[in-house]
LUMTOR-112745 format. One record per atom (N, C-alpha, C, O): x, y, z. Coordinates in steps of 0.2 Angstrom, whole numbers, plus 5000, padded with zeros to 4 digits. Atoms other than C-alpha are relative to their C-alpha. Last residue first. Example, Ala and Ser with C-alpha at 12.3 -4.5 7.8 and 13.67 -1.06 7.14 Angstrom:
2
499649944999/506849955036/499650055003/499950115004/500449945000/506249785039/500450065000/500950055003/
# end
This chain:
479
500050065004/456549494651/500749985000/500849934996/499849985007/456549614666/500149944996/500349884999/499450025002/455649564682/500150014992/499750014988/500050065002/454249674687/500749984997/501150024995/499350035000/454649824697/500049934998/500349895001/499649965004/453149944694/500749974999/501250004996/500349985006/452249884709/500550044995/500850084998/500549945000/453349824722/499750014993/500049994988/499949955005/454149654722/499550054999/498950034999/500450015006/453949574739/500250054994/500450104996/500449945002/455449574750/499649994994/499849964989/500350015007/456349434759/499550064999/499250095004/500750014999/457449494774/499749994993/499850034988/500349955004/459349474770/499249985001/499049924999/500249944996/460149384785/499650054996/499350104999/500650024995/460149214777/499850065004/499250065007/500750015003/461149284762/499449995005/498950015004/500150075002/462549354772/499349994998/498850025000/500450044996/462549544772/500049934998/499949924992/500049974993/463849654765/499749965005/499949955011/500650034996/464149554749/500150035007/500650015011/499850034994/465349664738/499449985004/498950025005/500550024995/465049694720/500349985006/500849935006/499850054995/466149784707/499549995006/499250045008/500550004995/465649874691/500249945005/500249885003/500550055001/467349894682/499550015006/499650035011/500749975001/468250064683/499549954998/499049964994/500350025007/469849964681/499450034998/499250034993/499550025005/470950044694/499749994994/500050014988/499649945002/469650134705/500549994994/500650034990/499350014997/468349994706/500550054997/500550064991/499550015005/466650064702/500750005003/500950045007/499649945001/465350024715/500549994994/500649944992/499749995007/464049904720/500350064999/500150125002/499849935002/463549854738/500349994993/500749954992/499449995004/462549694741/500150074998/499750114997/499449994995/461349644755/500650014996/501250004999/499550055002/460149574741/500650015005/501049965005/500350075001/458549654748/500549954997/500349894998/500150044994/459549794756/499749934998/499949895002/500750035001/460249864739/499949955006/500249905007/500150064995/461749974741/499349984999/498950025000/500750024999/462350094727/500049945004/500349895003/500150074998/463950184724/499349995001/498950045001/500550024995/464150354715/500149935001/500349894997/500550045002/465750404705/499549985006/499849985012/500549975004/466750554708/499449964998/498949984997/500349944997/467850494722/499450034996/498950054999/499849945003/468150324714/499650065004/499150055005/500449985006/467950184727/500250064997/500550105000/499849945003/468950094740/499650014994/499649974990/499750005007/468049954749/500250074999/500050125002/500250055004/467249894766/500450004993/500549954991/499949995007/468149994779/499849944996/500049894997/499550055003/467549954797/500050024992/499450044989/500049985007/466750074810/500549954996/501149944999/499550045003/466150034828/500050014992/499550004989/499949975006/464950174833/500649964997/501150004993/499350025003/464250094848/500050034993/499550044990/499649955001/462850194857/500749994996/501150034995/499549994994/462050054866/500450064998/500850085003/500249964995/460550074854/500550025006/500450065010/500550034996/461450014839/499850045006/500250095007/500349954997/462350114826/499449975005/498950005005/500550034995/463750004819/499650065004/500050105006/500049984993/464650094805/499449975004/498949975001/500650024996/465150024788/500050025007/500550005011/499950034993/466350104777/499449995003/498850025001/500650024998/466550154758/500149965007/500449915007/500150064996/468050254755/499349995001/498950035002/499850065004/468650374741/499949935004/500149885002/499550005004/467750524748/500149944996/499749924991/499649944998/466550464761/500650014996/501149974997/499549985005/465250344755/500350065001/500050125000/499849935002/464450284771/500550004994/501049974995/499450015005/463550114775/500150074998/499650114995/500149955006/462450134791/500649994996/501249994998/499349975003/462149994803/499850054995/499350054992/499550004994/460649934814/500750024998/501150035002/499949934997/459349994801/500549995006/500550045010/500649984996/458649814797/500250065004/500050075010/500250054995/460349764791/499550025005/499650035011/499850075002/460949914782/499849965006/499849985012/500150054994/460350094781/500249934998/500149914992/500550055000/461250194767/499949965006/500349955010/500050044994/462350344765/499449964999/498949984996/500650044999/462950454751/500049965006/500549955009/500550005006/464150584745/499449965001/498949984997/500550055000/465250624761/499550014994/499250074993/500350015007/466650734755/499549945001/499649894996/499849975006/467750734771/499749974993/499849924991/499950045006/467050694788/500350044994/500350104994/499449985003/467250794803/500249964994/500849944993/499849935000/465850704812/500650014996/501149974996/499449985002/465050534809/500150085000/499650114998/499650075001/463650444818/500750024997/501149984999/499550005005/462850614824/500449935000/500749915005/499550044997/461250594834/500549994994/500449954990/499650045004/460150744828/500649965004/500949995007/499449975001/458950804841/500449954995/500349894995/499450045000/457150764841/500650034998/500650084994/499850025007/455950904845/500649955001/501049965005/499449975001/455250904863/500349984993/500349924992/499650025006/453450884865/500650035000/500750105001/499350034997/452750914883/500449984994/501049954996/499749964994/451351044878/500749975002/501150015005/499749945002/451050964861/500350045005/500850075004/500349944997/450750794868/500350064998/500950064999/500549975005/451350664855/499750065003/499350104999/500749994997/452950644865/499550024995/499750074991/500249944999/454550594855/499350005002/498949965000/500249994993/455250424859/499850085001/499850105006/500450054997/455150354841/499950015008/499449985010/500649984997/455550514832/499749955005/499149965007/500450054997/457450484829/499350035003/499450065008/500649974997/458450594818/499549955002/499249914998/500750045000/460050504813/499650055004/499750075010/500350014993/461750584808/499349974999/499149954994/500650055001/463050584795/499750005006/500049995011/500350044994/464350724794/499549964997/499149974992/499650014994/465550834783/499849955005/500149925009/499350025002/464750844766/500549985005/501049945004/499749945003/463050834774/500749984997/500849924997/499349985001/462050684778/500250064997/499850084992/499849945004/460350634785/500850004999/501149985004/499349995001/459650464790/500150064996/499850074991/499849975007/457850474796/500850015001/501050045005/499449975000/457050364810/500250034993/500150004988/500049954994/455250324814/500750045000/500850095004/500449945002/454750234798/500050055006/499550095007/500450004995/455450064805/499550075000/499150085004/500650055001/456150034788/499550015006/498949995005/499950074998/457250184790/499449964999/498949994998/500450024994/457050344780/500149935002/500349884997/500350075001/458450404769/499649985006/499949985012/500450034994/459050584767/499849934998/499749924992/500550055001/460250684756/499749975006/500049985012/499950025007/461450834754/499549944998/499349944993/500250075001/460950924771/500149984992/499750024988/499550045003/462051084772/499849934999/500249894996/499849995007/460951194783/500449944998/500749905002/500049935003/460151214800/500250014993/499950054990/499349985002/459551044804/500150064997/499650084992/499750064998/457950994813/500850014999/501249995003/499450015004/456951154813/500449955003/500649945009/499450004996/455251124821/500649994995/500649954991/499649945001/453751174811/500650015004/500950065005/499949974994/452551044819/500550074999/500550115003/500649994996/451850974803/500150045006/499650085008/500549975004/453250994791/499450025004/499150075004/500650045000/454750954802/499450044997/499350104999/500549994995/456251054797/499449955000/499249934994/500650055000/457751034786/499650015006/499950035012/500349994994/459051164780/499449955000/499049944995/499950064996/460051104765/499750005007/499849965011/499449994996/460251274757/500149945004/500749935007/499450015004/458951234744/500750015003/501250005000/500049945005/457551204756/500749994996/501149944997/499349985001/457151034765/500050064994/499750054989/499949965006/455450984772/500750025000/501150035005/499449954999/455050844783/500050044994/499850024988/499749975006/453450744785/500550045002/500550075007/499350005000/452850624799/500350024993/500549984989/499849974994/451050644803/500850005001/501050045005/500249934999/450450634785/500350035007/500550095007/500750004999/451550474782/499850085001/500250125002/500350075000/453250414778/499250005001/498949954999/500250034994/454150574773/499749934999/499849904994/499950075000/454750694760/499749985006/499650015011/500450044994/454350874755/500149934999/500049904994/500250075002/455550984744/499749965006/500049975012/500050044994/455551174746/499849934998/499349924994/500650055000/456051274731/500149965006/500749935008/500150045006/457251424735/499449955001/498949965005/499749985006/457751474752/499849964994/499949904995/499750055004/456751454768/500250034993/500050084991/499250005000/456651604779/500249954996/500849954995/499849935001/454751654776/500850005000/501150044996/500149995007/454251474775/500350074998/500650074993/499550035003/454851454793/500050004992/500650014989/499449964999/453751584799/500649974997/501050004995/500049945004/452251504791/500650045001/500950074996/499850025007/452651334798/500050064996/500550074991/499350025000/452651404816/500249984993/500850004991/499549955000/451151504813/500749985000/501150014996/499949974993/449951364809/500650054999/500950054994/500049935001/449051294794/500150045006/499750075009/499949964995/449251104793/500050084998/500250094992/499650044995/448650964783/500250045006/500150025012/499549974997/447351044772/500349965006/499949935010/500150014993/446450924761/500550045004/501150025003/499549974996/446250944742/499850005007/499250015009/500150014993/445150824733/500550025005/500949995008/500749984997/445850814716/500049995007/500449975011/500049924999/447650824708/499350025003/499250085003/500349975006/447450644700/499950085001/499650114997/499550005005/448650574713/499750034994/500150064989/500050075003/447550634727/500550004994/500750064992/500450025006/448050804734/500049934999/500549905000/499950065004/448650864751/499549994995/499050004995/500650045001/448851034760/500249944995/500849934992/499850065003/450251134768/499349964999/499049955004/500550054999/449851314771/500349944996/500549944991/499850044994/451451434773/499449955001/499449925007/500249974993/450851584763/500149955005/499949975011/499549944999/451951534747/499750035007/500150075010/500249945003/450951364747/500550065002/500950055007/499949954995/451651194752/499950074996/500250084991/499849935003/450951054742/500050055005/499650065010/500149954995/450850864746/500350074997/500850074994/499649945001/450450744733/499950055005/499350075006/500449944999/449950574739/500450064999/501050065000/500449985006/450650414732/499550055001/499050054998/500550055000/451350364750/499550014994/498950014995/500050044994/452250534750/499549955000/498949975000/500450055000/452550644735/500149955005/500749925006/499750064999/453250814737/499549944999/498949965001/500550065000/452950994735/500449945000/501049945001/499750065000/453651174737/499549945000/498949955000/499349994997/453351354737/500349945000/501049944999/499750054997/451751354726/500750015002/501150044998/499749974994/450751504722/500349955004/500249955010/499649945001/449751404709/500250025007/500050005012/500049954995/449151224709/500450064998/500950054994/500350034994/448751074698/499950055005/499450055009/499949964994/448951154681/499749975006/499149965006/500649984997/448951024667/500250035006/500650015010/500050004993/450351004655/499450035003/499150075000/499749944997/449850964637/500050005007/499649975011/500449954996/449450794631/500450065002/501150055003/500549965003/450250714616/499750055004/499550115002/499749965006/451950634620/499550044996/499650084992/500350035006/451050504631/500250044994/500150014988/499550015006/452150544646/499749964994/499949914993/500050075001/450750624657/500449984994/500450014989/499950025007/451150794663/500049934999/500449895003/500050075001/450650884679/500049984992/499750014988/500350025006/451051064683/500149925000/500549895003/499950085000/451351154699/499649974995/499049984994/500650045002/451451344696/500249935000/500749914997/500450024995/452651454706/499449964998/498949955002/500149944996/454051454694/499649995006/499849955010/499849945004/453751304684/499950065003/499350095003/500249944998/453651154696/500350054995/500950054994/499449964999/453550974691/499850085001/499250095000/500249934997/452350834692/500750045000/501250015002/499449964998/452550674681/499850075002/499450114999/500149944998/451150544681/500650045001/501050015006/500449965005/451150384672/499950075001/499550104997/499549985005/452550304683/499650044994/500050064990/499850055004/451250314697/500550024995/500650084994/500450065000/450750424711/500249944996/500449895000/500749994996/451550594707/499649934999/499349934994/500650045002/453350574702/499450015004/499550015010/500150054995/454550724705/499449964997/498949984995/500450065002/455350844694/499949955005/500449945009/499850054996/455951024699/499549944998/498949954998/500550044998/455951154685/500349955005/500849935005/500349974994/457051304682/499549965003/499149985007/499750024994/458351224671/499750035006/500050035011/499849944997/457751314655/500449995007/500750045009/499449985004/457651154647/500350065002/500850085001/499450054999/456551084661/500650034996/501250034999/499749984994/455451234659/500649965002/501149995005/499649945001/455151194641/500350025006/500950055006/499949974993/454351024645/500550064999/501150055002/500049925002/453650954629/500050035007/499550055009/500449954995/454050774633/500150074997/500750094996/499849935000/454650644620/499550045004/498950045003/500549955002/454250464625/500350075000/500750085005/499749935000/455450314625/499450054998/499150044993/500549965002/454950134630/500250075001/500450095006/500349954995/456450034632/499550044996/499650064991/500249945005/456749894619/499750055005/499050055005/499449995004/457549774631/500050054995/500550084993/500050045006/456149814643/500750004996/501050054997/500150074998/456349884661/500149954994/500549904994/499450045002/457050054657/499949925000/500449894999/500150064996/455450154655/500649954999/500649934993/499850075002/456150314647/499849955006/500049965011/500250044995/455450494647/500149934998/499949914993/500250065001/456450614636/499749965006/500149975012/500150044994/456750794636/499649944999/499149944996/500650044999/457550874621/499949975007/500449975011/500150034993/458651014616/499449965001/498949984998/500749994996/459051044598/500049975006/500349925007/500149934998/460751074589/499450015003/499250075005/500149965006/460750904581/499850075001/499550104997/499950045006/460450814597/499950054994/499350084993/500049965007/460550884614/500249964994/500649914995/499450015004/460050804631/499950054993/499450084992/499949945004/458850794645/500650004996/501149974999/499349995003/458350624652/499950074996/499550084992/500149945004/456850584664/500750034998/501150045002/499549955001/457150404669/499750064997/499350054992/500149945005/455850274675/500650055000/500850075006/499450015005/456050104684/499950054994/499950034988/500350025007/454950174698/500649994996/501150024996/500450064999/455350194717/499749984994/499249944994/499950054994/456150364715/499449955000/498849964999/500649994996/456150434697/499949955006/499949895005/500350064998/457950444691/499350025004/499350065008/500450004993/458450614684/499649935001/499149924997/500450065000/459750624670/499750005007/500150005012/500350024994/460450784664/499749945000/499349924995/499949944995/461550854650/499749995007/500050025011/500449994994/461650694639/500350065004/500850085004/499549984995/462150704621/499750025007/499350065007/500249944996/460850614610/500650015006/500749965009/499549945000/461750504598/499850065004/500250105004/499350024997/460650354603/500550055000/500850065005/499849974995/458950434600/500749995003/500950025008/499849935002/458750374583/500250055005/500450105004/500549964998/458950194589/500150084998/500750104999/500449965006/460150104578/499550045002/499150074998/499549975005/460749984592/499650034994/499150004992/499750055005/459349954605/500450034995/500450094994/500349995006/459250084619/500249944995/500849934996/500649964999/459650054637/499650004994/498949994994/500049935003/460849914632/499350045002/498850015001/500249995007/460749764643/500050074998/500050115002/499949945003/461349684659/499850014993/499849964989/500050005007/461049534670/500050084998/499950125002/499349995003/461449504688/500049994993/500449954990/499850055005/459649444691/500750004998/500949954994/500350064998/459449544707/500249944996/500449894998/499650024994/460649684703/499749935003/500149895006/500550034995/459849714686/500449975005/500749915004/499750064996/461149824676/499449985005/499350025010/500450014994/460549944663/500249945003/500449894999/500150085000/461850004650/499650005007/499850035012/500350024994/461950184644/499849935000/499649904995/499550034995/463150224630/499849985006/500249955010/499950065002/461750254617/500649965004/500749905003/500650044998/461150404627/500249924998/500049885002/500650015004/462850484624/499549955003/499749915007/500549954999/464150544636/499450004996/499050054996/499849945004/465150384637/499550055002/499150045007/499450025003/465150204645/500350064996/500850074994/499849965006/463850254657/500649984998/501149985001/499349995001/463050124669/500250044994/499850034989/499849975006/461350134676/500750014999/501050045004/499449955000/460850024691/500050024992/499949994988/499749985007/459149934693/500650055002/500550105006/499550055000/458449844709/500550024994/501049984993/500050065004/457249984713/500649965000/501149985004/500650044999/456950114727/499949944995/499449914995/500350014993/458150234720/499449965001/498949984997/500749985001/458850204703/499749995006/499549935008/500450044997/460750214706/499250024998/499150084998/500649964997/461850304694/499549945002/499349904999/500450054997/463650244690/499450045003/499550085007/500549984995/464750334678/499649955002/499449904999/499849934998/466350324667/499550035005/499650085008/500649965000/466350134665/500250075003/500650085007/500149954995/467850034660/499350044999/499150054994/500049935002/467249914662/500450004994/500549964990/499449975002/466849724666/499950074997/499450094994/500149985008/465149694674/500750044999/500850095001/500750015003/464949614691/499950014993/499649984989/500249965005/466749594696/499349984997/499249934995/500150035006/466849514713/499950054994/499550104996/500249965006/467349564730/500049964994/500449914993/500050035007/467449464746/499750044995/499150064995/500650005004/467849574761/500149964994/500649974990/499949975007/469349514771/499450004997/499149954996/499349985000/469349474790/500250044994/500650084994/499550055003/467449474788/500750035001/500950095001/499649975006/466449594799/500549954998/500949925002/499350025000/465149504810/500350024994/500150014988/499750025007/463449594810/500849995001/501150045002/499350005000/462649594827/500249984993/500249924992/499749985007/460849634824/500750015000/501050064998/500350045005/459949554839/500250014993/500049974988/499649995006/460949624853/499849954995/500149904994/500150035006/459749634868/500450024994/500550084993/499649965004/460149674886/500049964993/500349914993/499650035005/458649604895/500450054996/500250104994/499949975007/458049674911/500449964996/500849924998/500650015003/457449604928/500050034993/499450054991/500550054997/458949664937/499450014996/499150064994/500449974994/460249764926/499449955002/499249904998/500650044998/461649694915/499650035006/499950055011/500349994993/462849814907/499449965001/498949974997/500850004999/463749754892/499850015007/500149975012/500250004993/465549784887/499350025001/499050074999/500449954998/465749734869/499950005008/499949945010/499949994992/466849634859/499650065002/499750114999/500549954998/466449564841/500150005008/499949955011/500450014993/467949454835/499650075001/499850125000/499749964995/468349484816/499649995007/499049995006/500349934998/467649354805/500450035005/500749995009/499449965001/468449194796/499850085001/499950124997/499649995006/468049114808/499650004994/499149964993/500150055005/466849144822/500550014994/500550074992/499550025005/466949234838/499849954996/499549904997/500250055005/465849334849/500549994995/500850034993/499650015006/466549424865/499649944996/499549894998/500350055005/465549494879/500450004994/500550054991/499650005007/466449584893/499749944996/499849894998/499750065002/465149604908/500450014993/500150054989/499850005007/464549744918/500449944998/500849915003/499349985001/463449724933/500250004993/499849994988/499949935002/461849644939/500750025000/501150015005/500049954994/462049454942/500050074997/500450084992/499449964999/461749354926/499950055006/499350085006/499750004993/460449214927/500650045001/501150015005/500449994995/460249194908/500350005007/500949995007/499650014994/461349204893/499650025006/499450085006/500249964995/460149194877/500449985006/500449925008/500150034993/460649114861/499950065005/499950125003/500449964995/460749144842/499949975007/499849915007/500549955002/462249124842/499549974995/499849934990/499749955005/463248974849/499450044998/498850035000/500549985006/462748874864/500450054996/500750104999/500050065005/464148794875/499650024994/499749994989/500650044999/464648954884/499949954994/500249954989/500350025006/466449004886/499449965001/499349915004/500350075001/466949084902/499750004993/499450044990/499550055002/468349214904/499649944998/499949884997/499450004996/467149364904/500549954998/500649954992/500249944995/465649314894/500550005006/500549955009/499650004994/466149214879/499850065004/499750115001/500149944995/465049164865/500449995006/500449945009/499850024994/465549064849/499950065005/500050115003/499449974997/464749124833/500049975007/499549965011/499550054998/463549004824/500650035003/501150005003/500150044994/462449134815/500649965001/501049954997/500450075000/463049244801/500049985007/500350005011/500050015007/462449374805/500750004998/501050054998/499549975004/462249374824/499949984993/499549934991/500250035006/460949354838/500550034995/500650094995/499549995005/461349384856/499749964994/499649904994/500250035006/460149404871/500450024994/500550084993/499749975006/460949454888/499849954994/499949894994/499750055005/460049414904/500250044994/500150104993/500149985006/459649494921/500249954994/500549904996/499550005005/459549434939/499850034993/499250054993/500350015006/458549474954/500550014994/500950054995/500149945004/459549464970/499749984993/499849924991/500350025007/459549334984/499950074996/499650114999/500749985002/460649374999/499849984993/500349984989/500450044997/462249305007/499250025000/498850025004/500549964997/463249455003/499549965003/499149985007/499749964995/464849364998/499550045004/499750075009/499450024997/464149294982/500350055005/500350115003/499549955001/462349354978/500649985004/500649985010/499649984994/461249204978/500650044998/501050024995/499450044999/460149194962/500350035007/500250095009/499649984994/458449254958/500649955001/500549895000/499549955001/457649244941/500450035005/500750085005/500349935000/455949164945/500550064998/500450124998/500550005006/456648994939/499750075000/499550094994/499650005006/458149024951/499550014994/499650054989/499749935001/456949064965/500450014994/500450064991/500649955001/455948904962/500350074999/500150114994/500250015007/457548804961/499450044998/499450074992/499549985004/458248874977/499850004992/499950044988/500149935001/456548844985/500550034996/500450084992/500649985003/456648664980/499950075000/499750104995/500049995007/458448634984/499450034997/499450074992/499549955001/458448655003/500050024992/500050084991/500249934997/456848575007/500550054998/500350114998/500649975003/457248434995/499850075002/499750124998/499849985007/458948405002/499550034996/499650094993/499649944999/458248395019/500250034994/500250094993/500549954999/456948275013/500350065002/500150124999/500449985006/458248175004/499550055002/499450104998/499549965004/459348165020/499750034994/499850084992/499949934996/457848115031/500550044996/500450104995/500749975002/457447965018/500150085003/499950125000/500049985007/459347915019/499350044998/499450094994/499549955001/459347915038/500050034992/500050094991/500349944997/457647825039/500550064999/500350114998/500549975005/458347695027/499750065003/499650114999/499649975005/459947675038/499550034995/499650084992/499749944998/458847645053/500350044994/500350104994/500549955000/457847515044/500250075002/500050125000/500249985007/459447425040/499450055000/499450104996/
# end
């Protein structure tokens, strides 16, 4: 009996001496390479989906855990990863695993087998206008001001822009300019043989309407943009930059002369002079500060066509666009796109810019650009879509991991993760002439359904995948 105990004890000691190093090595990320009798450092794959709860397959093996999950202790090499959940299409990807590295897929958006659509507001509507940076849409039932309806995408409510019987109701619309990030419109129109420019705050059921004295707008030679708050309007008349407060009584105030372009970024007014100097003003037009005055920018200004529009996320990351659609970096004077850009949208990470022409959609990424001027290489456009037909709009989706594109009569979703995937799925068919609108805070796409011209909504993001967002200044809930 004593001998048997010694044998059992010896067996446990041997087993311990064998397994303990293996356990420690496994905890440190090492496994035994089959067939080579050597230990190698492993990698892992991290997966997260919207919606969650997808089954995970790596090769022919199904893992017990569903997404979100991490697959550890994988030998270096390529693996076929498949994510499956009903009623969604399978997500399949060939993933390369490297030693001591993680292959991360944290924004896998599962595509439904069939998109769920609902009628948000029965039609027929003849036009849809998004209010950029807000939750409001404008629907047109005709060509008069009294035919405009406001739709709140968050509360899913609608109301007439003007109350019945408003003296401005019969105004025939000639132009409508939403003010970015504010619930404000600048409207041009004709009434009883006279031209008018109106400033309208759309939030209340009885919208605040102010008559503006802006003859340059009526001539069609002005560029309108908000400066600071909804109470300041900045526009360009020839080479003079003017400010007007929508009180109906104040005269325009001269902010700058010899101006080639301007823009509002982070409630600061940026002005480009005809000599190629870029400077910054406070919202009240005071305290001028030069941003850049170098030869590269001056040379680009000489070839720019028409009025230059400035946009961006900070003083260090500004872009300029001329009337031909050429885009270049404002601070470094680097040409980014030669021509044809119809629109732009900054990503939430404030490092990437989505640009689109009539034929293509691309991404400009500054996240890996060197700050050292001597080693700096300008970012190149990474094209998401080429050879398109009639691209009219594009939006970032799901924390900038996807792009939603309105091309001709099709609305499609394209995956744009770091691995280079460009998987594309059709979301809906929409009218070619009408605009669509996507709001990231609700994850919902709105468009006019082609047959009925009703306002139709499609949920692109599951509810739990929508990041909470504070209500910005100027976007109080409508009554």
